[in-house]
PDB file of the backbone (N, CA, C, O) and the ligand in Angstrom, with CONECT records:
HET     ZN  A 101       1
ATOM      1  N   UNK A   1     -71.016  17.404 -12.926  1.00  0.00           N
ATOM      2  CA  UNK A   1     -70.416  16.389 -12.041  1.00  0.00           C
ATOM      3  C   UNK A   1     -70.945  16.576 -10.613  1.00  0.00           C
ATOM      4  O   UNK A   1     -70.924  17.692 -10.094  1.00  0.00           O
ATOM      5  N   UNK A   2     -71.406  15.529  -9.991  1.00  0.00           N
ATOM      6  CA  UNK A   2     -71.907  15.633  -8.618  1.00  0.00           C
ATOM      7  C   UNK A   2     -70.754  15.792  -7.639  1.00  0.00           C
ATOM      8  O   UNK A   2     -69.600  15.525  -7.975  1.00  0.00           O
ATOM      9  N   UNK A   3     -71.075  16.233  -6.420  1.00  0.00           N
ATOM     10  CA  UNK A   3     -70.033  16.438  -5.419  1.00  0.00           C
ATOM     11  C   UNK A   3     -69.348  15.128  -5.072  1.00  0.00           C
ATOM     12  O   UNK A   3     -68.144  15.088  -4.818  1.00  0.00           O
ATOM     13  N   UNK A   4     -70.131  14.055  -5.063  1.00  0.00           N
ATOM     14  CA  UNK A   4     -69.573  12.750  -4.722  1.00  0.00           C
ATOM     15  C   UNK A   4     -68.562  12.321  -5.792  1.00  0.00           C
ATOM     16  O   UNK A   4     -67.488  11.798  -5.495  1.00  0.00           O
ATOM     17  N   UNK A   5     -68.955  12.567  -7.058  1.00  0.00           N
ATOM     18  CA  UNK A   5     -68.060  12.219  -8.166  1.00  0.00           C
ATOM     19  C   UNK A   5     -66.789  13.056  -8.099  1.00  0.00           C
ATOM     20  O   UNK A   5     -65.685  12.578  -8.359  1.00  0.00           O
ATOM     21  N   UNK A   6     -66.988  14.339  -7.737  1.00  0.00           N
ATOM     22  CA  UNK A   6     -65.862  15.251  -7.666  1.00  0.00           C
ATOM     23  C   UNK A   6     -64.848  14.756  -6.630  1.00  0.00           C
ATOM     24  O   UNK A   6     -63.639  14.752  -6.864  1.00  0.00           O
ATOM     25  N   UNK A   7     -65.382  14.340  -5.482  1.00  0.00           N
ATOM     26  CA  UNK A   7     -64.511  13.836  -4.418  1.00  0.00           C
ATOM     27  C   UNK A   7     -63.743  12.620  -4.903  1.00  0.00           C
ATOM     28  O   UNK A   7     -62.559  12.455  -4.607  1.00  0.00           O
ATOM     29  N   UNK A   8     -64.437  11.768  -5.655  1.00  0.00           N
ATOM     30  CA  UNK A   8     -63.816  10.549  -6.154  1.00  0.00           C
ATOM     31  C   UNK A   8     -62.692  10.908  -7.124  1.00  0.00           C
ATOM     32  O   UNK A   8     -61.611  10.320  -7.091  1.00  0.00           O
ATOM     33  N   UNK A   9     -62.970  11.883  -7.984  1.00  0.00           N
ATOM     34  CA  UNK A   9     -61.986  12.304  -8.975  1.00  0.00           C
ATOM     35  C   UNK A   9     -60.759  12.875  -8.276  1.00  0.00           C
ATOM     36  O   UNK A   9     -59.627  12.597  -8.671  1.00  0.00           O
ATOM     37  N   UNK A  10     -60.989  13.682  -7.229  1.00  0.00           N
ATOM     38  CA  UNK A  10     -59.871  14.272  -6.499  1.00  0.00           C
ATOM     39  C   UNK A  10     -59.050  13.169  -5.833  1.00  0.00           C
ATOM     40  O   UNK A  10     -57.820  13.189  -5.884  1.00  0.00           O
ATOM     41  N   UNK A  11     -59.726  12.216  -5.214  1.00  0.00           N
ATOM     42  CA  UNK A  11     -59.008  11.121  -4.555  1.00  0.00           C
ATOM     43  C   UNK A  11     -58.178  10.355  -5.573  1.00  0.00           C
ATOM     44  O   UNK A  11     -57.048   9.957  -5.289  1.00  0.00           O
ATOM     45  N   UNK A  12     -58.739  10.149  -6.754  1.00  0.00           N
ATOM     46  CA  UNK A  12     -58.004   9.421  -7.784  1.00  0.00           C
ATOM     47  C   UNK A  12     -56.827  10.230  -8.294  1.00  0.00           C
ATOM     48  O   UNK A  12     -55.752   9.694  -8.563  1.00  0.00           O
ATOM     49  N   UNK A  13     -57.052  11.534  -8.423  1.00  0.00           N
ATOM     50  CA  UNK A  13     -55.971  12.402  -8.876  1.00  0.00           C
ATOM     51  C   UNK A  13     -54.823  12.407  -7.894  1.00  0.00           C
ATOM     52  O   UNK A  13     -53.657  12.362  -8.286  1.00  0.00           O
ATOM     53  N   UNK A  14     -55.155  12.462  -6.609  1.00  0.00           N
ATOM     54  CA  UNK A  14     -54.121  12.461  -5.582  1.00  0.00           C
ATOM     55  C   UNK A  14     -53.380  11.139  -5.592  1.00  0.00           C
ATOM     56  O   UNK A  14     -52.161  11.102  -5.423  1.00  0.00           O
ATOM     57  N   UNK A  15     -54.109  10.062  -5.788  1.00  0.00           N
ATOM     58  CA  UNK A  15     -53.471   8.747  -5.846  1.00  0.00           C
ATOM     59  C   UNK A  15     -52.504   8.684  -7.029  1.00  0.00           C
ATOM     60  O   UNK A  15     -51.404   8.139  -6.930  1.00  0.00           O
ATOM     61  N   UNK A  16     -52.948   9.260  -8.152  1.00  0.00           N
ATOM     62  CA  UNK A  16     -52.097   9.273  -9.343  1.00  0.00           C
ATOM     63  C   UNK A  16     -50.837  10.082  -9.082  1.00  0.00           C
ATOM     64  O   UNK A  16     -49.750   9.723  -9.535  1.00  0.00           O
ATOM     65  N   UNK A  17     -50.994  11.187  -8.343  1.00  0.00           N
ATOM     66  CA  UNK A  17     -49.845  12.030  -8.031  1.00  0.00           C
ATOM     67  C   UNK A  17     -48.882  11.294  -7.108  1.00  0.00           C
ATOM     68  O   UNK A  17     -47.664  11.381  -7.267  1.00  0.00           O
ATOM     69  N   UNK A  18     -49.440  10.570  -6.145  1.00  0.00           N
ATOM     70  CA  UNK A  18     -48.594   9.827  -5.209  1.00  0.00           C
ATOM     71  C   UNK A  18     -47.794   8.761  -5.927  1.00  0.00           C
ATOM     72  O   UNK A  18     -46.702   8.385  -5.503  1.00  0.00           O
ATOM     73  N   UNK A  19     -48.364   8.279  -7.032  1.00  0.00           N
ATOM     74  CA  UNK A  19     -47.681   7.236  -7.793  1.00  0.00           C
ATOM     75  C   UNK A  19     -46.527   7.816  -8.601  1.00  0.00           C
ATOM     76  O   UNK A  19     -45.691   7.080  -9.123  1.00  0.00           O
ATOM     77  N   UNK A  20     -46.490   9.153  -8.699  1.00  0.00           N
ATOM     78  CA  UNK A  20     -45.388   9.798  -9.416  1.00  0.00           C
ATOM     79  C   UNK A  20     -44.169   9.802  -8.503  1.00  0.00           C
ATOM     80  O   UNK A  20     -44.252  10.258  -7.362  1.00  0.00           O
ATOM     81  N   UNK A  21     -43.044   9.302  -8.988  1.00  0.00           N
ATOM     82  CA  UNK A  21     -41.861   9.164  -8.128  1.00  0.00           C
ATOM     83  C   UNK A  21     -41.391  10.471  -7.504  1.00  0.00           C
ATOM     84  O   UNK A  21     -40.878  10.481  -6.385  1.00  0.00           O
ATOM     85  N   UNK A  22     -41.570  11.590  -8.238  1.00  0.00           N
ATOM     86  CA  UNK A  22     -41.049  12.864  -7.741  1.00  0.00           C
ATOM     87  C   UNK A  22     -41.985  13.505  -6.721  1.00  0.00           C
ATOM     88  O   UNK A  22     -41.650  14.538  -6.139  1.00  0.00           O
ATOM     89  N   UNK A  23     -43.133  12.916  -6.501  1.00  0.00           N
ATOM     90  CA  UNK A  23     -44.113  13.532  -5.613  1.00  0.00           C
ATOM     91  C   UNK A  23     -44.509  12.526  -4.545  1.00  0.00           C
ATOM     92  O   UNK A  23     -45.514  11.828  -4.680  1.00  0.00           O
ATOM     93  N   UNK A  24     -43.729  12.456  -3.503  1.00  0.00           N
ATOM     94  CA  UNK A  24     -43.986  11.507  -2.446  1.00  0.00           C
ATOM     95  C   UNK A  24     -44.147  12.252  -1.129  1.00  0.00           C
ATOM     96  O   UNK A  24     -43.152  12.590  -0.487  1.00  0.00           O
ATOM     97  N   UNK A  25     -45.394  12.515  -0.711  1.00  0.00           N
ATOM     98  CA  UNK A  25     -45.592  13.306   0.515  1.00  0.00           C
ATOM     99  C   UNK A  25     -45.038  12.619   1.754  1.00  0.00           C
ATOM    100  O   UNK A  25     -44.716  13.286   2.738  1.00  0.00           O
ATOM    101  N   UNK A  26     -44.925  11.317   1.721  1.00  0.00           N
ATOM    102  CA  UNK A  26     -44.409  10.587   2.878  1.00  0.00           C
ATOM    103  C   UNK A  26     -42.943  10.931   3.120  1.00  0.00           C
ATOM    104  O   UNK A  26     -42.448  10.849   4.243  1.00  0.00           O
ATOM    105  N   UNK A  27     -42.266  11.314   2.052  1.00  0.00           N
ATOM    106  CA  UNK A  27     -40.845  11.634   2.185  1.00  0.00           C
ATOM    107  C   UNK A  27     -40.641  13.075   2.640  1.00  0.00           C
ATOM    108  O   UNK A  27     -39.557  13.444   3.092  1.00  0.00           O
ATOM    109  N   UNK A  28     -41.683  13.879   2.519  1.00  0.00           N
ATOM    110  CA  UNK A  28     -41.575  15.290   2.915  1.00  0.00           C
ATOM    111  C   UNK A  28     -42.540  15.567   4.053  1.00  0.00           C
ATOM    112  O   UNK A  28     -43.473  16.356   3.901  1.00  0.00           O
ATOM    113  N   UNK A  29     -42.325  14.933   5.178  1.00  0.00           N
ATOM    114  CA  UNK A  29     -43.204  15.160   6.328  1.00  0.00           C
ATOM    115  C   UNK A  29     -43.084  16.604   6.783  1.00  0.00           C
ATOM    116  O   UNK A  29     -41.983  17.095   7.035  1.00  0.00           O
ATOM    117  N   UNK A  30     -44.229  17.286   6.889  1.00  0.00           N
ATOM    118  CA  UNK A  30     -44.155  18.683   7.343  1.00  0.00           C
ATOM    119  C   UNK A  30     -43.710  18.750   8.791  1.00  0.00           C
ATOM    120  O   UNK A  30     -44.318  18.128   9.662  1.00  0.00           O
ATOM    121  N   UNK A  31     -42.657  19.500   9.049  1.00  0.00           N
ATOM    122  CA  UNK A  31     -42.112  19.598  10.399  1.00  0.00           C
ATOM    123  C   UNK A  31     -42.418  20.949  11.027  1.00  0.00           C
ATOM    124  O   UNK A  31     -42.808  21.030  12.192  1.00  0.00           O
ATOM    125  N   UNK A  32     -42.242  21.992  10.259  1.00  0.00           N
ATOM    126  CA  UNK A  32     -42.515  23.326  10.796  1.00  0.00           C
ATOM    127  C   UNK A  32     -43.873  23.812  10.338  1.00  0.00           C
ATOM    128  O   UNK A  32     -44.507  23.204   9.476  1.00  0.00           O
ATOM    129  N   UNK A  33     -44.313  24.919  10.924  1.00  0.00           N
ATOM    130  CA  UNK A  33     -45.581  25.513  10.527  1.00  0.00           C
ATOM    131  C   UNK A  33     -45.520  25.923   9.062  1.00  0.00           C
ATOM    132  O   UNK A  33     -46.487  25.766   8.316  1.00  0.00           O
ATOM    133  N   UNK A  34     -44.371  26.450   8.665  1.00  0.00           N
ATOM    134  CA  UNK A  34     -44.199  26.884   7.281  1.00  0.00           C
ATOM    135  C   UNK A  34     -44.387  25.703   6.337  1.00  0.00           C
ATOM    136  O   UNK A  34     -45.051  25.811   5.306  1.00  0.00           O
ATOM    137  N   UNK A  35     -43.798  24.594   6.705  1.00  0.00           N
ATOM    138  CA  UNK A  35     -43.916  23.427   5.836  1.00  0.00           C
ATOM    139  C   UNK A  35     -45.327  22.890   5.825  1.00  0.00           C
ATOM    140  O   UNK A  35     -45.822  22.419   4.802  1.00  0.00           O
ATOM    141  N   UNK A  36     -45.980  22.970   6.996  1.00  0.00           N
ATOM    142  CA  UNK A  36     -47.375  22.526   7.055  1.00  0.00           C
ATOM    143  C   UNK A  36     -48.230  23.413   6.169  1.00  0.00           C
ATOM    144  O   UNK A  36     -49.117  22.935   5.462  1.00  0.00           O
ATOM    145  N   UNK A  37     -47.956  24.702   6.212  1.00  0.00           N
ATOM    146  CA  UNK A  37     -48.692  25.677   5.402  1.00  0.00           C
ATOM    147  C   UNK A  37     -48.476  25.370   3.921  1.00  0.00           C
ATOM    148  O   UNK A  37     -49.408  25.389   3.117  1.00  0.00           O
ATOM    149  N   UNK A  38     -47.225  25.090   3.591  1.00  0.00           N
ATOM    150  CA  UNK A  38     -46.899  24.771   2.198  1.00  0.00           C
ATOM    151  C   UNK A  38     -47.669  23.530   1.770  1.00  0.00           C
ATOM    152  O   UNK A  38     -48.146  23.426   0.640  1.00  0.00           O
ATOM    153  N   UNK A  39     -47.776  22.603   2.697  1.00  0.00           N
ATOM    154  CA  UNK A  39     -48.490  21.364   2.443  1.00  0.00           C
ATOM    155  C   UNK A  39     -49.960  21.654   2.159  1.00  0.00           C
ATOM    156  O   UNK A  39     -50.565  21.062   1.266  1.00  0.00           O
ATOM    157  N   UNK A  40     -50.518  22.576   2.935  1.00  0.00           N
ATOM    158  CA  UNK A  40     -51.918  22.975   2.752  1.00  0.00           C
ATOM    159  C   UNK A  40     -52.120  23.615   1.385  1.00  0.00           C
ATOM    160  O   UNK A  40     -53.077  23.315   0.672  1.00  0.00           O
ATOM    161  N   UNK A  41     -51.198  24.500   1.042  1.00  0.00           N
ATOM    162  CA  UNK A  41     -51.274  25.193  -0.247  1.00  0.00           C
ATOM    163  C   UNK A  41     -51.207  24.165  -1.375  1.00  0.00           C
ATOM    164  O   UNK A  41     -51.961  24.230  -2.345  1.00  0.00           O
ATOM    165  N   UNK A  42     -50.303  23.235  -1.226  1.00  0.00           N
ATOM    166  CA  UNK A  42     -50.138  22.153  -2.200  1.00  0.00           C
ATOM    167  C   UNK A  42     -51.461  21.428  -2.405  1.00  0.00           C
ATOM    168  O   UNK A  42     -51.902  21.198  -3.532  1.00  0.00           O
ATOM    169  N   UNK A  43     -52.075  21.079  -1.291  1.00  0.00           N
ATOM    170  CA  UNK A  43     -53.323  20.340  -1.338  1.00  0.00           C
ATOM    171  C   UNK A  43     -54.412  21.146  -2.036  1.00  0.00           C
ATOM    172  O   UNK A  43     -55.139  20.613  -2.874  1.00  0.00           O
ATOM    173  N   UNK A  44     -54.528  22.437  -1.692  1.00  0.00           N
ATOM    174  CA  UNK A  44     -55.597  23.234  -2.278  1.00  0.00           C
ATOM    175  C   UNK A  44     -55.318  23.500  -3.752  1.00  0.00           C
ATOM    176  O   UNK A  44     -56.246  23.634  -4.551  1.00  0.00           O
ATOM    177  N   UNK A  45     -54.035  23.577  -4.111  1.00  0.00           N
ATOM    178  CA  UNK A  45     -53.705  23.804  -5.518  1.00  0.00           C
ATOM    179  C   UNK A  45     -54.136  22.600  -6.339  1.00  0.00           C
ATOM    180  O   UNK A  45     -54.645  22.746  -7.450  1.00  0.00           O
ATOM    181  N   UNK A  46     -53.930  21.413  -5.788  1.00  0.00           N
ATOM    182  CA  UNK A  46     -54.354  20.201  -6.489  1.00  0.00           C
ATOM    183  C   UNK A  46     -55.868  20.211  -6.636  1.00  0.00           C
ATOM    184  O   UNK A  46     -56.400  19.855  -7.687  1.00  0.00           O
ATOM    185  N   UNK A  47     -56.566  20.625  -5.565  1.00  0.00           N
ATOM    186  CA  UNK A  47     -58.025  20.709  -5.623  1.00  0.00           C
ATOM    187  C   UNK A  47     -58.478  21.677  -6.693  1.00  0.00           C
ATOM    188  O   UNK A  47     -59.397  21.386  -7.460  1.00  0.00           O
ATOM    189  N   UNK A  48     -57.817  22.858  -6.745  1.00  0.00           N
ATOM    190  CA  UNK A  48     -58.151  23.862  -7.745  1.00  0.00           C
ATOM    191  C   UNK A  48     -57.918  23.336  -9.150  1.00  0.00           C
ATOM    192  O   UNK A  48     -58.744  23.518 -10.045  1.00  0.00           O
ATOM    193  N   UNK A  49     -56.788  22.685  -9.327  1.00  0.00           N
ATOM    194  CA  UNK A  49     -56.443  22.165 -10.647  1.00  0.00           C
ATOM    195  C   UNK A  49     -57.490  21.160 -11.100  1.00  0.00           C
ATOM    196  O   UNK A  49     -57.915  21.163 -12.256  1.00  0.00           O
ATOM    197  N   UNK A  50     -57.901  20.300 -10.171  1.00  0.00           N
ATOM    198  CA  UNK A  50     -58.876  19.284 -10.538  1.00  0.00           C
ATOM    199  C   UNK A  50     -60.243  19.908 -10.778  1.00  0.00           C
ATOM    200  O   UNK A  50     -61.022  19.424 -11.600  1.00  0.00           O
ATOM    201  N   UNK A  51     -60.526  20.980 -10.059  1.00  0.00           N
ATOM    202  CA  UNK A  51     -61.804  21.646 -10.244  1.00  0.00           C
ATOM    203  C   UNK A  51     -61.879  22.275 -11.629  1.00  0.00           C
ATOM    204  O   UNK A  51     -62.884  22.126 -12.324  1.00  0.00           O
ATOM    205  N   UNK A  52     -60.821  22.979 -12.036  1.00  0.00           N
ATOM    206  CA  UNK A  52     -60.843  23.589 -13.357  1.00  0.00           C
ATOM    207  C   UNK A  52     -60.734  22.504 -14.424  1.00  0.00           C
ATOM    208  O   UNK A  52     -61.201  22.684 -15.548  1.00  0.00           O
ATOM    209  N   UNK A  53     -60.120  21.387 -14.070  1.00  0.00           N
ATOM    210  CA  UNK A  53     -59.984  20.299 -15.033  1.00  0.00           C
ATOM    211  C   UNK A  53     -61.333  19.668 -15.343  1.00  0.00           C
ATOM    212  O   UNK A  53     -61.532  19.121 -16.428  1.00  0.00           O
ATOM    213  N   UNK A  54     -62.266  19.742 -14.387  1.00  0.00           N
ATOM    214  CA  UNK A  54     -63.565  19.114 -14.612  1.00  0.00           C
ATOM    215  C   UNK A  54     -64.339  19.855 -15.692  1.00  0.00           C
ATOM    216  O   UNK A  54     -65.279  19.306 -16.267  1.00  0.00           O
ATOM    217  N   UNK A  55     -63.952  21.102 -15.976  1.00  0.00           N
ATOM    218  CA  UNK A  55     -64.611  21.893 -17.011  1.00  0.00           C
ATOM    219  C   UNK A  55     -63.766  21.945 -18.286  1.00  0.00           C
ATOM    220  O   UNK A  55     -64.108  22.647 -19.238  1.00  0.00           O
ATOM    221  N   UNK A  56     -62.668  21.199 -18.293  1.00  0.00           N
ATOM    222  CA  UNK A  56     -61.725  21.273 -19.407  1.00  0.00           C
ATOM    223  C   UNK A  56     -62.043  20.216 -20.464  1.00  0.00           C
ATOM    224  O   UNK A  56     -62.276  19.049 -20.148  1.00  0.00           O
ATOM    225  N   UNK A  57     -62.046  20.646 -21.709  1.00  0.00           N
ATOM    226  CA  UNK A  57     -62.395  19.749 -22.810  1.00  0.00           C
ATOM    227  C   UNK A  57     -61.325  18.676 -23.012  1.00  0.00           C
ATOM    228  O   UNK A  57     -61.628  17.503 -23.233  1.00  0.00           O
ATOM    229  N   UNK A  58     -60.058  19.114 -22.928  1.00  0.00           N
ATOM    230  CA  UNK A  58     -58.948  18.171 -23.141  1.00  0.00           C
ATOM    231  C   UNK A  58     -58.929  17.098 -22.067  1.00  0.00           C
ATOM    232  O   UNK A  58     -58.648  15.932 -22.345  1.00  0.00           O
ATOM    233  N   UNK A  59     -59.235  17.504 -20.823  1.00  0.00           N
ATOM    234  CA  UNK A  59     -59.285  16.535 -19.727  1.00  0.00           C
ATOM    235  C   UNK A  59     -60.408  15.532 -19.967  1.00  0.00           C
ATOM    236  O   UNK A  59     -60.240  14.328 -19.770  1.00  0.00           O
ATOM    237  N   UNK A  60     -61.572  16.060 -20.403  1.00  0.00           N
ATOM    238  CA  UNK A  60     -62.716  15.196 -20.669  1.00  0.00           C
ATOM    239  C   UNK A  60     -62.396  14.167 -21.745  1.00  0.00           C
ATOM    240  O   UNK A  60     -62.803  13.007 -21.666  1.00  0.00           O
ATOM    241  N   UNK A  61     -61.654  14.624 -22.753  1.00  0.00           N
ATOM    242  CA  UNK A  61     -61.284  13.743 -23.857  1.00  0.00           C
ATOM    243  C   UNK A  61     -60.349  12.641 -23.340  1.00  0.00           C
ATOM    244  O   UNK A  61     -60.473  11.472 -23.704  1.00  0.00           O
ATOM    245  N   UNK A  62     -59.420  13.049 -22.487  1.00  0.00           N
ATOM    246  CA  UNK A  62     -58.468  12.091 -21.932  1.00  0.00           C
ATOM    247  C   UNK A  62     -59.169  11.053 -21.069  1.00  0.00           C
ATOM    248  O   UNK A  62     -58.830   9.870 -21.085  1.00  0.00           O
ATOM    249  N   UNK A  63     -60.173  11.538 -20.302  1.00  0.00           N
ATOM    250  CA  UNK A  63     -60.942  10.620 -19.452  1.00  0.00           C
ATOM    251  C   UNK A  63     -61.663   9.598 -20.308  1.00  0.00           C
ATOM    252  O   UNK A  63     -61.731   8.414 -19.978  1.00  0.00           O
ATOM    253  N   UNK A  64     -62.208  10.095 -21.437  1.00  0.00           N
ATOM    254  CA  UNK A  64     -62.923   9.213 -22.343  1.00  0.00           C
ATOM    255  C   UNK A  64     -61.970   8.174 -22.926  1.00  0.00           C
ATOM    256  O   UNK A  64     -62.288   6.988 -23.007  1.00  0.00           O
ATOM    257  N   UNK A  65     -60.803   8.648 -23.325  1.00  0.00           N
ATOM    258  CA  UNK A  65     -59.835   7.765 -23.977  1.00  0.00           C
ATOM    259  C   UNK A  65     -59.279   6.711 -23.021  1.00  0.00           C
ATOM    260  O   UNK A  65     -59.123   5.544 -23.383  1.00  0.00           O
ATOM    261  N   UNK A  66     -58.984   7.141 -21.800  1.00  0.00           N
ATOM    262  CA  UNK A  66     -58.356   6.223 -20.859  1.00  0.00           C
ATOM    263  C   UNK A  66     -59.369   5.464 -20.019  1.00  0.00           C
ATOM    264  O   UNK A  66     -59.039   4.438 -19.424  1.00  0.00           O
ATOM    265  N   UNK A  67     -60.631   5.970 -19.964  1.00  0.00           N
ATOM    266  CA  UNK A  67     -61.629   5.347 -19.113  1.00  0.00           C
ATOM    267  C   UNK A  67     -61.350   5.606 -17.644  1.00  0.00           C
ATOM    268  O   UNK A  67     -61.967   4.998 -16.770  1.00  0.00           O
ATOM    269  N   UNK A  68     -60.410   6.520 -17.373  1.00  0.00           N
ATOM    270  CA  UNK A  68     -60.034   6.869 -16.004  1.00  0.00           C
ATOM    271  C   UNK A  68     -60.640   8.225 -15.655  1.00  0.00           C
ATOM    272  O   UNK A  68     -60.232   9.244 -16.212  1.00  0.00           O
ATOM    273  N   UNK A  69     -61.619   8.250 -14.728  1.00  0.00           N
ATOM    274  CA  UNK A  69     -62.283   9.520 -14.407  1.00  0.00           C
ATOM    275  C   UNK A  69     -61.344  10.536 -13.755  1.00  0.00           C
ATOM    276  O   UNK A  69     -61.708  11.704 -13.621  1.00  0.00           O
ATOM    277  N   UNK A  70     -60.161  10.121 -13.352  1.00  0.00           N
ATOM    278  CA  UNK A  70     -59.217  11.047 -12.734  1.00  0.00           C
ATOM    279  C   UNK A  70     -58.146  11.511 -13.702  1.00  0.00           C
ATOM    280  O   UNK A  70     -57.207  12.202 -13.309  1.00  0.00           O
ATOM    281  N   UNK A  71     -58.284  11.134 -14.975  1.00  0.00           N
ATOM    282  CA  UNK A  71     -57.262  11.486 -15.961  1.00  0.00           C
ATOM    283  C   UNK A  71     -57.255  12.989 -16.211  1.00  0.00           C
ATOM    284  O   UNK A  71     -58.305  13.631 -16.225  1.00  0.00           O
ATOM    285  N   UNK A  72     -56.062  13.542 -16.408  1.00  0.00           N
ATOM    286  CA  UNK A  72     -55.922  14.977 -16.667  1.00  0.00           C
ATOM    287  C   UNK A  72     -55.165  15.187 -17.962  1.00  0.00           C
ATOM    288  O   UNK A  72     -54.329  14.370 -18.348  1.00  0.00           O
ATOM    289  N   UNK A  73     -55.471  16.306 -18.638  1.00  0.00           N
ATOM    290  CA  UNK A  73     -54.703  16.662 -19.825  1.00  0.00           C
ATOM    291  C   UNK A  73     -53.318  17.126 -19.355  1.00  0.00           C
ATOM    292  O   UNK A  73     -53.154  17.477 -18.187  1.00  0.00           O
ATOM    293  N   UNK A  74     -52.333  17.131 -20.237  1.00  0.00           N
ATOM    294  CA  UNK A  74     -50.960  17.492 -19.816  1.00  0.00           C
ATOM    295  C   UNK A  74     -50.897  18.831 -19.079  1.00  0.00           C
ATOM    296  O   UNK A  74     -50.146  18.978 -18.115  1.00  0.00           O
ATOM    297  N   UNK A  75     -51.682  19.801 -19.532  1.00  0.00           N
ATOM    298  CA  UNK A  75     -51.680  21.127 -18.898  1.00  0.00           C
ATOM    299  C   UNK A  75     -52.123  21.062 -17.443  1.00  0.00           C
ATOM    300  O   UNK A  75     -51.474  21.611 -16.552  1.00  0.00           O
ATOM    301  N   UNK A  76     -53.239  20.381 -17.222  1.00  0.00           N
ATOM    302  CA  UNK A  76     -53.775  20.314 -15.858  1.00  0.00           C
ATOM    303  C   UNK A  76     -52.936  19.393 -14.986  1.00  0.00           C
ATOM    304  O   UNK A  76     -52.834  19.595 -13.776  1.00  0.00           O
ATOM    305  N   UNK A  77     -52.345  18.398 -15.595  1.00  0.00           N
ATOM    306  CA  UNK A  77     -51.459  17.518 -14.837  1.00  0.00           C
ATOM    307  C   UNK A  77     -50.275  18.331 -14.310  1.00  0.00           C
ATOM    308  O   UNK A  77     -49.849  18.179 -13.165  1.00  0.00           O
ATOM    309  N   UNK A  78     -49.758  19.203 -15.187  1.00  0.00           N
ATOM    310  CA  UNK A  78     -48.636  20.083 -14.781  1.00  0.00           C
ATOM    311  C   UNK A  78     -49.070  21.005 -13.645  1.00  0.00           C
ATOM    312  O   UNK A  78     -48.336  21.205 -12.677  1.00  0.00           O
ATOM    313  N   UNK A  79     -50.279  21.567 -13.778  1.00  0.00           N
ATOM    314  CA  UNK A  79     -50.774  22.469 -12.734  1.00  0.00           C
ATOM    315  C   UNK A  79     -50.911  21.716 -11.409  1.00  0.00           C
ATOM    316  O   UNK A  79     -50.516  22.205 -10.351  1.00  0.00           O
ATOM    317  N   UNK A  80     -51.472  20.532 -11.499  1.00  0.00           N
ATOM    318  CA  UNK A  80     -51.681  19.742 -10.287  1.00  0.00           C
ATOM    319  C   UNK A  80     -50.348  19.391  -9.633  1.00  0.00           C
ATOM    320  O   UNK A  80     -50.255  19.293  -8.409  1.00  0.00           O
ATOM    321  N   UNK A  81     -49.327  19.205 -10.451  1.00  0.00           N
ATOM    322  CA  UNK A  81     -48.011  18.861  -9.927  1.00  0.00           C
ATOM    323  C   UNK A  81     -47.226  20.097  -9.516  1.00  0.00           C
ATOM    324  O   UNK A  81     -46.157  19.999  -8.914  1.00  0.00           O
ATOM    325  N   UNK A  82     -47.773  21.263  -9.850  1.00  0.00           N
ATOM    326  CA  UNK A  82     -47.104  22.513  -9.490  1.00  0.00           C
ATOM    327  C   UNK A  82     -45.893  22.809 -10.333  1.00  0.00           C
ATOM    328  O   UNK A  82     -44.925  23.404  -9.860  1.00  0.00           O
ATOM    329  N   UNK A  83     -45.947  22.388 -11.605  1.00  0.00           N
ATOM    330  CA  UNK A  83     -44.807  22.617 -12.499  1.00  0.00           C
ATOM    331  C   UNK A  83     -45.050  23.840 -13.377  1.00  0.00           C
ATOM    332  O   UNK A  83     -44.200  24.191 -14.195  1.00  0.00           O
TER     333      UNK A  83
HETATM  334 ZN    ZN A 101     -57.338  19.972 -18.750  1.00  0.00          ZN2+
END
């Protein structure tokens, strides 16, 4: 996967996460440094999850099935959501 594609996949993954009712960053505006830090960790965890997902067979299968390059297998979706 090229870097450009990777960026696109991450953007799509984040969009998919934002569409999840329980994950609305607009409702959790970081106010303190701690919260900002948590926000950063959250962001990098999503990046990590998507990075390992790009090498995952189940994710690849899901992408093929859905035609959505940002699709994740249930395991990686959970990781990306921090569950
Ligand atoms: Zn996966």
